[in-house]
N, CA, C, O and CB atoms as a CASP TS submission, in Angstrom:
PFRMAT TS
TARGET T0000
AUTHOR 0000-0000-0000
METHOD Language model
MODEL 1
PARENT N/A
ATOM      1  N   UNK     1       0.840  -1.170   0.000  1.00  0.00           N
ATOM      2  CA  UNK     1       0.000   0.000   0.000  1.00  0.00           C
ATOM      3  C   UNK     1       0.889   1.239   0.000  1.00  0.00           C
ATOM      4  O   UNK     1       1.863   1.312   0.748  1.00  0.00           O
ATOM      5  CB  UNK     1      -0.957  -0.005   1.212  1.00  0.00           C
ATOM      6  N   UNK     2       0.552   2.192  -0.828  1.00  0.00           N
ATOM      7  CA  UNK     2       1.320   3.436  -0.904  1.00  0.00           C
ATOM      8  C   UNK     2       1.062   4.295   0.324  1.00  0.00           C
ATOM      9  O   UNK     2      -0.050   4.330   0.851  1.00  0.00           O
ATOM     10  CB  UNK     2       0.967   4.216  -2.183  1.00  0.00           C
ATOM     11  N   UNK     3       2.096   4.982   0.768  1.00  0.00           N
ATOM     12  CA  UNK     3       1.970   5.866   1.929  1.00  0.00           C
ATOM     13  C   UNK     3       1.013   7.006   1.609  1.00  0.00           C
ATOM     14  O   UNK     3       1.000   7.529   0.495  1.00  0.00           O
ATOM     15  CB  UNK     3       3.352   6.424   2.350  1.00  0.00           C
ATOM     16  N   UNK     4       0.230   7.376   2.578  1.00  0.00           N
ATOM     17  CA  UNK     4      -0.753   8.451   2.439  1.00  0.00           C
ATOM     18  C   UNK     4      -0.468   9.546   3.457  1.00  0.00           C
ATOM     19  O   UNK     4       0.134   9.308   4.505  1.00  0.00           O
ATOM     20  CB  UNK     4      -2.192   7.909   2.614  1.00  0.00           C
ATOM     21  N   UNK     5      -0.919  10.756   3.121  1.00  0.00           N
ATOM     22  CA  UNK     5      -0.903  11.867   4.083  1.00  0.00           C
ATOM     23  C   UNK     5      -2.258  11.834   4.786  1.00  0.00           C
ATOM     24  O   UNK     5      -3.301  12.014   4.158  1.00  0.00           O
ATOM     25  CB  UNK     5      -0.636  13.281   3.374  1.00  0.00           C
ATOM     26  N   UNK     6      -2.225  11.602   6.096  1.00  0.00           N
ATOM     27  CA  UNK     6      -3.455  11.395   6.859  1.00  0.00           C
ATOM     28  C   UNK     6      -3.568  12.431   7.970  1.00  0.00           C
ATOM     29  O   UNK     6      -2.616  12.672   8.712  1.00  0.00           O
ATOM     30  CB  UNK     6      -3.499   9.971   7.448  1.00  0.00           C
ATOM     31  N   UNK     7      -4.742  13.038   8.072  1.00  0.00           N
ATOM     32  CA  UNK     7      -5.063  13.921   9.189  1.00  0.00           C
ATOM     33  C   UNK     7      -6.071  13.204  10.065  1.00  0.00           C
ATOM     34  O   UNK     7      -7.151  12.835   9.604  1.00  0.00           O
ATOM     35  CB  UNK     7      -5.619  15.303   8.696  1.00  0.00           C
ATOM     36  N   UNK     8      -5.722  13.004  11.329  1.00  0.00           N
ATOM     37  CA  UNK     8      -6.637  12.425  12.307  1.00  0.00           C
ATOM     38  C   UNK     8      -7.146  13.551  13.191  1.00  0.00           C
ATOM     39  O   UNK     8      -6.357  14.306  13.760  1.00  0.00           O
ATOM     40  CB  UNK     8      -5.940  11.305  13.157  1.00  0.00           C
ATOM     41  N   UNK     9      -8.449  13.663  13.305  1.00  0.00           N
ATOM     42  CA  UNK     9      -9.075  14.684  14.142  1.00  0.00           C
ATOM     43  C   UNK     9      -9.824  13.970  15.255  1.00  0.00           C
ATOM     44  O   UNK     9     -10.687  13.132  14.992  1.00  0.00           O
ATOM     45  CB  UNK     9     -10.036  15.609  13.309  1.00  0.00           C
ATOM     46  N   UNK    10      -9.494  14.299  16.497  1.00  0.00           N
ATOM     47  CA  UNK    10     -10.103  13.615  17.633  1.00  0.00           C
ATOM     48  C   UNK    10     -10.657  14.594  18.651  1.00  0.00           C
ATOM     49  O   UNK    10     -10.132  15.689  18.854  1.00  0.00           O
ATOM     50  CB  UNK    10      -9.094  12.703  18.296  1.00  0.00           C
ATOM     51  N   UNK    11     -11.727  14.164  19.275  1.00  0.00           N
ATOM     52  CA  UNK    11     -12.305  14.891  20.394  1.00  0.00           C
ATOM     53  C   UNK    11     -11.680  14.314  21.662  1.00  0.00           C
ATOM     54  O   UNK    11     -11.873  13.133  21.949  1.00  0.00           O
ATOM     55  CB  UNK    11     -13.887  14.780  20.415  1.00  0.00           C
ATOM     56  N   UNK    12     -10.933  15.115  22.431  1.00  0.00           N
ATOM     57  CA  UNK    12     -10.265  14.579  23.616  1.00  0.00           C
ATOM     58  C   UNK    12     -11.236  14.106  24.691  1.00  0.00           C
ATOM     59  O   UNK    12     -10.849  13.334  25.567  1.00  0.00           O
ATOM     60  CB  UNK    12      -9.350  15.619  24.195  1.00  0.00           C
ATOM     61  N   UNK    13     -12.482  14.550  24.642  1.00  0.00           N
ATOM     62  CA  UNK    13     -13.467  14.160  25.651  1.00  0.00           C
ATOM     63  C   UNK    13     -14.201  12.871  25.293  1.00  0.00           C
ATOM     64  O   UNK    13     -14.952  12.345  26.114  1.00  0.00           O
ATOM     65  CB  UNK    13     -14.469  15.272  25.846  1.00  0.00           C
ATOM     66  N   UNK    14     -14.001  12.358  24.092  1.00  0.00           N
ATOM     67  CA  UNK    14     -14.726  11.153  23.687  1.00  0.00           C
ATOM     68  C   UNK    14     -14.168   9.916  24.383  1.00  0.00           C
ATOM     69  O   UNK    14     -13.039   9.910  24.873  1.00  0.00           O
ATOM     70  CB  UNK    14     -14.658  10.976  22.166  1.00  0.00           C
ATOM     71  N   UNK    15     -14.987   8.877  24.413  1.00  0.00           N
ATOM     72  CA  UNK    15     -14.541   7.614  24.993  1.00  0.00           C
ATOM     73  C   UNK    15     -14.128   7.730  26.438  1.00  0.00           C
ATOM     74  O   UNK    15     -13.068   7.242  26.830  1.00  0.00           O
ATOM     75  CB  UNK    15     -13.407   7.069  24.206  1.00  0.00           C
ATOM     76  N   UNK    16     -14.957   8.373  27.231  1.00  0.00           N
ATOM     77  CA  UNK    16     -14.665   8.589  28.652  1.00  0.00           C
ATOM     78  C   UNK    16     -13.334   9.308  28.830  1.00  0.00           C
ATOM     79  O   UNK    16     -12.526   8.956  29.689  1.00  0.00           O
ATOM     80  CB  UNK    16     -14.645   7.251  29.408  1.00  0.00           C
ATOM     81  N   UNK    17     -13.129  10.322  27.999  1.00  0.00           N
ATOM     82  CA  UNK    17     -11.935  11.183  28.021  1.00  0.00           C
ATOM     83  C   UNK    17     -10.653  10.431  27.663  1.00  0.00           C
ATOM     84  O   UNK    17      -9.568  10.763  28.141  1.00  0.00           O
ATOM     85  CB  UNK    17     -11.779  11.813  29.396  1.00  0.00           C
ATOM     86  N   UNK    18     -10.798   9.419  26.819  1.00  0.00           N
ATOM     87  CA  UNK    18      -9.626   8.688  26.338  1.00  0.00           C
ATOM     88  C   UNK    18      -9.268   9.061  24.911  1.00  0.00           C
ATOM     89  O   UNK    18      -8.427   8.407  24.293  1.00  0.00           O
ATOM     90  CB  UNK    18      -9.866   7.197  26.429  1.00  0.00           C
ATOM     91  N   UNK    19      -9.893  10.102  24.378  1.00  0.00           N
ATOM     92  CA  UNK    19      -9.682  10.493  22.989  1.00  0.00           C
ATOM     93  C   UNK    19      -8.240  10.820  22.662  1.00  0.00           C
ATOM     94  O   UNK    19      -7.738  10.439  21.604  1.00  0.00           O
ATOM     95  CB  UNK    19     -10.532  11.667  22.666  1.00  0.00           C
ATOM     96  N   UNK    20      -7.571  11.521  23.561  1.00  0.00           N
ATOM     97  CA  UNK    20      -6.176  11.902  23.300  1.00  0.00           C
ATOM     98  C   UNK    20      -5.272  10.676  23.252  1.00  0.00           C
ATOM     99  O   UNK    20      -4.395  10.580  22.393  1.00  0.00           O
ATOM    100  CB  UNK    20      -5.676  12.880  24.376  1.00  0.00           C
ATOM    101  N   UNK    21      -5.484   9.749  24.165  1.00  0.00           N
ATOM    102  CA  UNK    21      -4.675   8.523  24.176  1.00  0.00           C
ATOM    103  C   UNK    21      -4.940   7.689  22.924  1.00  0.00           C
ATOM    104  O   UNK    21      -4.011   7.151  22.321  1.00  0.00           O
ATOM    105  CB  UNK    21      -4.973   7.688  25.442  1.00  0.00           C
ATOM    106  N   UNK    22      -6.191   7.586  22.543  1.00  0.00           N
ATOM    107  CA  UNK    22      -6.529   6.805  21.350  1.00  0.00           C
ATOM    108  C   UNK    22      -5.988   7.465  20.087  1.00  0.00           C
ATOM    109  O   UNK    22      -5.601   6.779  19.141  1.00  0.00           O
ATOM    110  CB  UNK    22      -8.045   6.630  21.238  1.00  0.00           C
ATOM    111  N   UNK    23      -5.961   8.790  20.073  1.00  0.00           N
ATOM    112  CA  UNK    23      -5.383   9.512  18.938  1.00  0.00           C
ATOM    113  C   UNK    23      -3.901   9.181  18.818  1.00  0.00           C
ATOM    114  O   UNK    23      -3.406   8.935  17.718  1.00  0.00           O
ATOM    115  CB  UNK    23      -5.587  11.042  19.094  1.00  0.00           C
ATOM    116  N   UNK    24      -3.196   9.174  19.934  1.00  0.00           N
ATOM    117  CA  UNK    24      -1.767   8.839  19.921  1.00  0.00           C
ATOM    118  C   UNK    24      -1.551   7.408  19.433  1.00  0.00           C
ATOM    119  O   UNK    24      -0.641   7.152  18.644  1.00  0.00           O
ATOM    120  CB  UNK    24      -1.155   9.019  21.327  1.00  0.00           C
ATOM    121  N   UNK    25      -2.377   6.481  19.892  1.00  0.00           N
ATOM    122  CA  UNK    25      -2.245   5.087  19.474  1.00  0.00           C
ATOM    123  C   UNK    25      -2.482   4.930  17.974  1.00  0.00           C
ATOM    124  O   UNK    25      -1.721   4.248  17.289  1.00  0.00           O
ATOM    125  CB  UNK    25      -3.222   4.206  20.252  1.00  0.00           C
ATOM    126  N   UNK    26      -3.530   5.557  17.472  1.00  0.00           N
ATOM    127  CA  UNK    26      -3.835   5.466  16.042  1.00  0.00           C
ATOM    128  C   UNK    26      -2.731   6.103  15.208  1.00  0.00           C
ATOM    129  O   UNK    26      -2.343   5.569  14.169  1.00  0.00           O
ATOM    130  CB  UNK    26      -5.179   6.137  15.736  1.00  0.00           C
ATOM    131  N   UNK    27      -2.231   7.242  15.664  1.00  0.00           N
ATOM    132  CA  UNK    27      -1.155   7.933  14.942  1.00  0.00           C
ATOM    133  C   UNK    27       0.089   7.066  14.860  1.00  0.00           C
ATOM    134  O   UNK    27       0.697   6.933  13.798  1.00  0.00           O
ATOM    135  CB  UNK    27      -0.819   9.268  15.620  1.00  0.00           C
ATOM    136  N   UNK    28       0.462   6.476  15.989  1.00  0.00           N
ATOM    137  CA  UNK    28       1.652   5.617  16.026  1.00  0.00           C
ATOM    138  C   UNK    28       1.492   4.420  15.098  1.00  0.00           C
ATOM    139  O   UNK    28       2.426   4.058  14.382  1.00  0.00           O
ATOM    140  CB  UNK    28       1.924   5.138  17.459  1.00  0.00           C
ATOM    141  N   UNK    29       0.325   3.810  15.109  1.00  0.00           N
ATOM    142  CA  UNK    29       0.099   2.622  14.280  1.00  0.00           C
ATOM    143  C   UNK    29       0.167   2.969  12.790  1.00  0.00           C
ATOM    144  O   UNK    29       0.812   2.267  12.011  1.00  0.00           O
ATOM    145  CB  UNK    29      -1.264   1.989  14.614  1.00  0.00           C
ATOM    146  N   UNK    30      -0.495   4.044  12.408  1.00  0.00           N
ATOM    147  CA  UNK    30      -0.469   4.444  10.997  1.00  0.00           C
ATOM    148  C   UNK    30       0.929   4.865  10.564  1.00  0.00           C
ATOM    149  O   UNK    30       1.347   4.557   9.448  1.00  0.00           O
ATOM    150  CB  UNK    30      -1.455   5.586  10.750  1.00  0.00           C
ATOM    151  N   UNK    31       1.650   5.560  11.422  1.00  0.00           N
ATOM    152  CA  UNK    31       3.027   5.962  11.102  1.00  0.00           C
ATOM    153  C   UNK    31       3.916   4.730  10.949  1.00  0.00           C
ATOM    154  O   UNK    31       4.801   4.705  10.094  1.00  0.00           O
ATOM    155  CB  UNK    31       3.593   6.901  12.199  1.00  0.00           C
ATOM    156  N   UNK    32       3.685   3.713  11.774  1.00  0.00           N
ATOM    157  CA  UNK    32       4.496   2.494  11.676  1.00  0.00           C
ATOM    158  C   UNK    32       4.271   1.774  10.346  1.00  0.00           C
ATOM    159  O   UNK    32       5.096   0.966   9.922  1.00  0.00           O
ATOM    160  CB  UNK    32       4.176   1.549  12.841  1.00  0.00           C
ATOM    161  N   UNK    33       3.159   2.071   9.701  1.00  0.00           N
ATOM    162  CA  UNK    33       2.864   1.494   8.386  1.00  0.00           C
ATOM    163  C   UNK    33       3.390   2.365   7.250  1.00  0.00           C
ATOM    164  O   UNK    33       3.188   2.056   6.076  1.00  0.00           O
ATOM    165  CB  UNK    33       1.362   1.292   8.226  1.00  0.00           C
ATOM    166  N   UNK    34       4.066   3.456   7.607  1.00  0.00           N
ATOM    167  CA  UNK    34       4.699   4.304   6.610  1.00  0.00           C
ATOM    168  C   UNK    34       3.921   5.538   6.198  1.00  0.00           C
ATOM    169  O   UNK    34       4.348   6.268   5.304  1.00  0.00           O
ATOM    170  CB  UNK    34       4.967   3.514   5.428  1.00  0.00           C
ATOM    171  N   UNK    35       2.790   5.779   6.832  1.00  0.00           N
ATOM    172  CA  UNK    35       1.980   6.944   6.481  1.00  0.00           C
ATOM    173  C   UNK    35       2.499   8.194   7.185  1.00  0.00           C
ATOM    174  O   UNK    35       3.087   8.113   8.264  1.00  0.00           O
ATOM    175  CB  UNK    35       0.506   6.704   6.843  1.00  0.00           C
ATOM    176  N   UNK    36       2.274   9.342   6.566  1.00  0.00           N
ATOM    177  CA  UNK    36       2.607  10.637   7.171  1.00  0.00           C
ATOM    178  C   UNK    36       1.360  11.106   7.907  1.00  0.00           C
ATOM    179  O   UNK    36       0.373  11.497   7.285  1.00  0.00           O
ATOM    180  CB  UNK    36       3.080  11.702   6.084  1.00  0.00           C
ATOM    181  N   UNK    37       1.409  11.065   9.229  1.00  0.00           N
ATOM    182  CA  UNK    37       0.225  11.327  10.047  1.00  0.00           C
ATOM    183  C   UNK    37       0.356  12.647  10.787  1.00  0.00           C
ATOM    184  O   UNK    37       1.387  12.945  11.391  1.00  0.00           O
ATOM    185  CB  UNK    37      -0.003  10.188  11.042  1.00  0.00           C
ATOM    186  N   UNK    38      -0.709  13.426  10.726  1.00  0.00           N
ATOM    187  CA  UNK    38      -0.834  14.634  11.529  1.00  0.00           C
ATOM    188  C   UNK    38      -2.044  14.433  12.427  1.00  0.00           C
ATOM    189  O   UNK    38      -3.114  14.044  11.960  1.00  0.00           O
ATOM    190  CB  UNK    38      -0.977  15.930  10.632  1.00  0.00           C
ATOM    191  N   UNK    39      -1.872  14.701  13.714  1.00  0.00           N
ATOM    192  CA  UNK    39      -2.945  14.522  14.682  1.00  0.00           C
ATOM    193  C   UNK    39      -3.402  15.877  15.201  1.00  0.00           C
ATOM    194  O   UNK    39      -2.587  16.760  15.468  1.00  0.00           O
ATOM    195  CB  UNK    39      -2.491  13.621  15.845  1.00  0.00           C
ATOM    196  N   UNK    40      -4.714  16.029  15.339  1.00  0.00           N
ATOM    197  CA  UNK    40      -5.275  17.278  15.845  1.00  0.00           C
ATOM    198  C   UNK    40      -6.387  16.972  16.840  1.00  0.00           C
ATOM    199  O   UNK    40      -7.226  16.102  16.607  1.00  0.00           O
ATOM    200  CB  UNK    40      -5.808  18.155  14.685  1.00  0.00           C
ATOM    201  N   UNK    41      -6.379  17.699  17.950  1.00  0.00           N
ATOM    202  CA  UNK    41      -7.439  17.588  18.949  1.00  0.00           C
ATOM    203  C   UNK    41      -8.395  18.761  18.796  1.00  0.00           C
ATOM    204  O   UNK    41      -7.974  19.900  18.594  1.00  0.00           O
ATOM    205  CB  UNK    41      -6.852  17.542  20.384  1.00  0.00           C
ATOM    206  N   UNK    42      -9.681  18.469  18.896  1.00  0.00           N
ATOM    207  CA  UNK    42     -10.655  19.545  18.825  1.00  0.00           C
ATOM    208  C   UNK    42     -10.659  20.317  20.139  1.00  0.00           C
ATOM    209  O   UNK    42     -10.347  19.782  21.203  1.00  0.00           O
ATOM    210  CB  UNK    42     -12.062  18.994  18.511  1.00  0.00           C
ATOM    211  N   UNK    43     -11.022  21.593  20.029  1.00  0.00           N
ATOM    212  CA  UNK    43     -11.025  22.473  21.199  1.00  0.00           C
ATOM    213  C   UNK    43     -12.408  23.006  21.541  1.00  0.00           C
ATOM    214  O   UNK    43     -12.630  23.492  22.650  1.00  0.00           O
ATOM    215  CB  UNK    43     -10.090  23.626  20.970  1.00  0.00           C
ATOM    216  N   UNK    44     -13.340  22.918  20.595  1.00  0.00           N
ATOM    217  CA  UNK    44     -14.679  23.462  20.827  1.00  0.00           C
ATOM    218  C   UNK    44     -15.624  22.918  19.763  1.00  0.00           C
ATOM    219  O   UNK    44     -15.201  22.281  18.798  1.00  0.00           O
ATOM    220  CB  UNK    44     -14.666  25.023  20.810  1.00  0.00           C
ATOM    221  N   UNK    45     -16.909  23.183  19.960  1.00  0.00           N
ATOM    222  CA  UNK    45     -17.899  22.783  18.960  1.00  0.00           C
ATOM    223  C   UNK    45     -17.579  23.473  17.636  1.00  0.00           C
ATOM    224  O   UNK    45     -17.279  24.667  17.610  1.00  0.00           O
ATOM    225  CB  UNK    45     -19.345  23.134  19.431  1.00  0.00           C
ATOM    226  N   UNK    46     -17.643  22.730  16.554  1.00  0.00           N
ATOM    227  CA  UNK    46     -17.361  23.278  15.234  1.00  0.00           C
ATOM    228  C   UNK    46     -15.894  23.255  14.837  1.00  0.00           C
ATOM    229  O   UNK    46     -15.570  23.483  13.672  1.00  0.00           O
ATOM    230  CB  UNK    46     -17.850  24.664  15.172  1.00  0.00           C
ATOM    231  N   UNK    47     -15.005  22.985  15.780  1.00  0.00           N
ATOM    232  CA  UNK    47     -13.573  22.999  15.489  1.00  0.00           C
ATOM    233  C   UNK    47     -13.187  21.886  14.515  1.00  0.00           C
ATOM    234  O   UNK    47     -12.343  22.093  13.644  1.00  0.00           O
ATOM    235  CB  UNK    47     -12.773  22.862  16.783  1.00  0.00           C
ATOM    236  N   UNK    48     -13.798  20.711  14.657  1.00  0.00           N
ATOM    237  CA  UNK    48     -13.478  19.600  13.748  1.00  0.00           C
ATOM    238  C   UNK    48     -13.824  19.962  12.308  1.00  0.00           C
ATOM    239  O   UNK    48     -13.084  19.618  11.387  1.00  0.00           O
ATOM    240  CB  UNK    48     -14.233  18.321  14.168  1.00  0.00           C
ATOM    241  N   UNK    49     -14.935  20.649  12.111  1.00  0.00           N
ATOM    242  CA  UNK    49     -15.323  21.086  10.767  1.00  0.00           C
ATOM    243  C   UNK    49     -14.290  22.037  10.196  1.00  0.00           C
ATOM    244  O   UNK    49     -13.872  21.894   9.047  1.00  0.00           O
ATOM    245  CB  UNK    49     -16.702  21.758  10.790  1.00  0.00           C
ATOM    246  N   UNK    50     -13.876  23.008  10.998  1.00  0.00           N
ATOM    247  CA  UNK    50     -12.880  23.977  10.528  1.00  0.00           C
ATOM    248  C   UNK    50     -11.557  23.292  10.209  1.00  0.00           C
ATOM    249  O   UNK    50     -10.926  23.608   9.200  1.00  0.00           O
ATOM    250  CB  UNK    50     -12.662  25.075  11.577  1.00  0.00           C
ATOM    251  N   UNK    51     -11.130  22.360  11.057  1.00  0.00           N
ATOM    252  CA  UNK    51      -9.882  21.634  10.803  1.00  0.00           C
ATOM    253  C   UNK    51      -9.963  20.850   9.496  1.00  0.00           C
ATOM    254  O   UNK    51      -9.042  20.896   8.681  1.00  0.00           O
ATOM    255  CB  UNK    51      -9.567  20.682  11.971  1.00  0.00           C
ATOM    256  N   UNK    52     -11.057  20.138   9.303  1.00  0.00           N
ATOM    257  CA  UNK    52     -11.206  19.318   8.094  1.00  0.00           C
ATOM    258  C   UNK    52     -11.220  20.184   6.836  1.00  0.00           C
ATOM    259  O   UNK    52     -10.530  19.877   5.864  1.00  0.00           O
ATOM    260  CB  UNK    52     -12.495  18.484   8.171  1.00  0.00           C
ATOM    261  N   UNK    53     -11.996  21.255   6.849  1.00  0.00           N
ATOM    262  CA  UNK    53     -12.103  22.107   5.658  1.00  0.00           C
ATOM    263  C   UNK    53     -10.797  22.820   5.339  1.00  0.00           C
ATOM    264  O   UNK    53     -10.388  22.875   4.179  1.00  0.00           O
ATOM    265  CB  UNK    53     -13.206  23.133   5.846  1.00  0.00           C
ATOM    266  N   UNK    54     -10.149  23.358   6.345  1.00  0.00           N
ATOM    267  CA  UNK    54      -8.936  24.138   6.082  1.00  0.00           C
ATOM    268  C   UNK    54      -7.750  23.263   5.689  1.00  0.00           C
ATOM    269  O   UNK    54      -6.816  23.741   5.044  1.00  0.00           O
ATOM    270  CB  UNK    54      -8.575  24.958   7.302  1.00  0.00           C
ATOM    271  N   UNK    55      -7.778  21.999   6.067  1.00  0.00           N
ATOM    272  CA  UNK    55      -6.658  21.106   5.771  1.00  0.00           C
ATOM    273  C   UNK    55      -6.921  20.141   4.622  1.00  0.00           C
ATOM    274  O   UNK    55      -6.020  19.400   4.229  1.00  0.00           O
ATOM    275  CB  UNK    55      -6.311  20.324   6.992  1.00  0.00           C
ATOM    276  N   UNK    56      -8.123  20.132   4.080  1.00  0.00           N
ATOM    277  CA  UNK    56      -8.480  19.173   3.026  1.00  0.00           C
ATOM    278  C   UNK    56      -7.505  19.151   1.854  1.00  0.00           C
ATOM    279  O   UNK    56      -7.188  18.063   1.373  1.00  0.00           O
ATOM    280  CB  UNK    56      -9.851  19.484   2.511  1.00  0.00           C
ATOM    281  N   UNK    57      -7.010  20.293   1.365  1.00  0.00           N
ATOM    282  CA  UNK    57      -6.102  20.241   0.214  1.00  0.00           C
ATOM    283  C   UNK    57      -4.759  19.561   0.505  1.00  0.00           C
ATOM    284  O   UNK    57      -4.072  19.122  -0.418  1.00  0.00           O
ATOM    285  CB  UNK    57      -5.846  21.634  -0.278  1.00  0.00           C
ATOM    286  N   UNK    58      -4.390  19.474   1.771  1.00  0.00           N
ATOM    287  CA  UNK    58      -3.066  18.976   2.132  1.00  0.00           C
ATOM    288  C   UNK    58      -3.023  17.488   2.477  1.00  0.00           C
ATOM    289  O   UNK    58      -1.940  16.932   2.661  1.00  0.00           O
ATOM    290  CB  UNK    58      -2.550  19.755   3.287  1.00  0.00           C
ATOM    291  N   UNK    59      -4.178  16.837   2.567  1.00  0.00           N
ATOM    292  CA  UNK    59      -4.226  15.446   3.009  1.00  0.00           C
ATOM    293  C   UNK    59      -5.040  14.596   2.046  1.00  0.00           C
ATOM    294  O   UNK    59      -6.012  15.060   1.450  1.00  0.00           O
ATOM    295  CB  UNK    59      -4.813  15.352   4.416  1.00  0.00           C
ATOM    296  N   UNK    60      -4.623  13.342   1.904  1.00  0.00           N
ATOM    297  CA  UNK    60      -5.369  12.395   1.083  1.00  0.00           C
ATOM    298  C   UNK    60      -6.496  11.746   1.878  1.00  0.00           C
ATOM    299  O   UNK    60      -7.515  11.340   1.319  1.00  0.00           O
ATOM    300  CB  UNK    60      -4.434  11.323   0.526  1.00  0.00           C
ATOM    301  N   UNK    61      -6.298  11.655   3.185  1.00  0.00           N
ATOM    302  CA  UNK    61      -7.300  11.052   4.064  1.00  0.00           C
ATOM    303  C   UNK    61      -7.476  11.953   5.277  1.00  0.00           C
ATOM    304  O   UNK    61      -6.500  12.395   5.883  1.00  0.00           O
ATOM    305  CB  UNK    61      -6.885   9.605   4.495  1.00  0.00           C
ATOM    306  N   UNK    62      -8.728  12.220   5.626  1.00  0.00           N
ATOM    307  CA  UNK    62      -9.054  12.911   6.873  1.00  0.00           C
ATOM    308  C   UNK    62     -10.007  11.993   7.615  1.00  0.00           C
ATOM    309  O   UNK    62     -11.058  11.625   7.091  1.00  0.00           O
ATOM    310  CB  UNK    62      -9.691  14.352   6.621  1.00  0.00           C
ATOM    311  N   UNK    63      -9.639  11.620   8.840  1.00  0.00           N
ATOM    312  CA  UNK    63     -10.438  10.684   9.618  1.00  0.00           C
ATOM    313  C   UNK    63     -10.795  11.278  10.969  1.00  0.00           C
ATOM    314  O   UNK    63     -10.014  12.017  11.569  1.00  0.00           O
ATOM    315  CB  UNK    63      -9.693   9.364   9.801  1.00  0.00           C
ATOM    316  N   UNK    64     -11.987  10.940  11.434  1.00  0.00           N
ATOM    317  CA  UNK    64     -12.468  11.415  12.729  1.00  0.00           C
ATOM    318  C   UNK    64     -12.375  10.295  13.755  1.00  0.00           C
ATOM    319  O   UNK    64     -12.724   9.148  13.475  1.00  0.00           O
ATOM    320  CB  UNK    64     -13.920  11.933  12.622  1.00  0.00           C
ATOM    321  N   UNK    65     -11.900  10.644  14.945  1.00  0.00           N
ATOM    322  CA  UNK    65     -11.887   9.720  16.071  1.00  0.00           C
ATOM    323  C   UNK    65     -12.709  10.374  17.169  1.00  0.00           C
ATOM    324  O   UNK    65     -12.324  11.407  17.717  1.00  0.00           O
ATOM    325  CB  UNK    65     -10.413   9.390  16.554  1.00  0.00           C
ATOM    326  N   UNK    66     -13.825   9.773  17.480  1.00  0.00           N
ATOM    327  CA  UNK    66     -14.698  10.351  18.494  1.00  0.00           C
ATOM    328  C   UNK    66     -16.087   9.774  18.357  1.00  0.00           C
ATOM    329  O   UNK    66     -16.281   8.697  17.793  1.00  0.00           O
ATOM    330  CB  UNK    66     -14.739  11.883  18.383  1.00  0.00           C
ATOM    331  N   UNK    67     -17.030  10.492  18.872  1.00  0.00           N
ATOM    332  CA  UNK    67     -18.410  10.053  18.800  1.00  0.00           C
ATOM    333  C   UNK    67     -19.122  10.609  17.579  1.00  0.00           C
ATOM    334  O   UNK    67     -18.498  11.115  16.646  1.00  0.00           O
ATOM    335  CB  UNK    67     -19.145  10.455  20.048  1.00  0.00           C
ATOM    336  N   UNK    68     -20.439  10.503  17.610  1.00  0.00           N
ATOM    337  CA  UNK    68     -21.253  10.963  16.486  1.00  0.00           C
ATOM    338  C   UNK    68     -21.014  12.427  16.156  1.00  0.00           C
ATOM    339  O   UNK    68     -20.968  12.794  14.982  1.00  0.00           O
ATOM    340  CB  UNK    68     -22.714  10.746  16.783  1.00  0.00           C
ATOM    341  N   UNK    69     -20.863  13.261  17.164  1.00  0.00           N
ATOM    342  CA  UNK    69     -20.666  14.690  16.934  1.00  0.00           C
ATOM    343  C   UNK    69     -19.402  14.974  16.149  1.00  0.00           C
ATOM    344  O   UNK    69     -19.416  15.764  15.205  1.00  0.00           O
ATOM    345  CB  UNK    69     -20.622  15.427  18.248  1.00  0.00           C
ATOM    346  N   UNK    70     -18.312  14.336  16.533  1.00  0.00           N
ATOM    347  CA  UNK    70     -17.036  14.543  15.841  1.00  0.00           C
ATOM    348  C   UNK    70     -17.115  14.031  14.410  1.00  0.00           C
ATOM    349  O   UNK    70     -16.671  14.700  13.477  1.00  0.00           O
ATOM    350  CB  UNK    70     -15.891  13.842  16.593  1.00  0.00           C
ATOM    351  N   UNK    71     -17.677  12.853  14.247  1.00  0.00           N
ATOM    352  CA  UNK    71     -17.802  12.271  12.906  1.00  0.00           C
ATOM    353  C   UNK    71     -18.669  13.165  12.023  1.00  0.00           C
ATOM    354  O   UNK    71     -18.316  13.409  10.869  1.00  0.00           O
ATOM    355  CB  UNK    71     -18.403  10.844  12.982  1.00  0.00           C
ATOM    356  N   UNK    72     -19.783  13.652  12.533  1.00  0.00           N
ATOM    357  CA  UNK    72     -20.655  14.527  11.743  1.00  0.00           C
ATOM    358  C   UNK    72     -19.971  15.836  11.387  1.00  0.00           C
ATOM    359  O   UNK    72     -20.165  16.343  10.282  1.00  0.00           O
ATOM    360  CB  UNK    72     -21.941  14.813  12.502  1.00  0.00           C
ATOM    361  N   UNK    73     -19.182  16.391  12.284  1.00  0.00           N
ATOM    362  CA  UNK    73     -18.473  17.631  11.976  1.00  0.00           C
ATOM    363  C   UNK    73     -17.441  17.427  10.873  1.00  0.00           C
ATOM    364  O   UNK    73     -17.293  18.281  10.000  1.00  0.00           O
ATOM    365  CB  UNK    73     -17.796  18.176  13.227  1.00  0.00           C
ATOM    366  N   UNK    74     -16.737  16.321  10.903  1.00  0.00           N
ATOM    367  CA  UNK    74     -15.696  16.063   9.905  1.00  0.00           C
ATOM    368  C   UNK    74     -16.318  15.707   8.554  1.00  0.00           C
ATOM    369  O   UNK    74     -15.777  16.067   7.508  1.00  0.00           O
ATOM    370  CB  UNK    74     -14.765  14.926  10.378  1.00  0.00           C
ATOM    371  N   UNK    75     -17.440  15.009   8.573  1.00  0.00           N
ATOM    372  CA  UNK    75     -18.112  14.623   7.321  1.00  0.00           C
ATOM    373  C   UNK    75     -18.604  15.852   6.602  1.00  0.00           C
ATOM    374  O   UNK    75     -19.196  15.743   5.528  1.00  0.00           O
ATOM    375  CB  UNK    75     -19.286  13.661   7.589  1.00  0.00           C
TER
END
């Protein structure tokens, strides 16, 4: 599989406040597979949307880690 530029956007409060740890785990795993990973934590409502839109030209994949709210904002 060819290496991809991936942006992971996570809500630190998701998963009983384990979002930051899970973001680190996902980033490490994807990087170990050769991907260029950038990780971002959301700071407020609507932040995931702004991160996804402003960074879309720079990444081949943008993925959300969190609950329904985070996924809906990134979509």
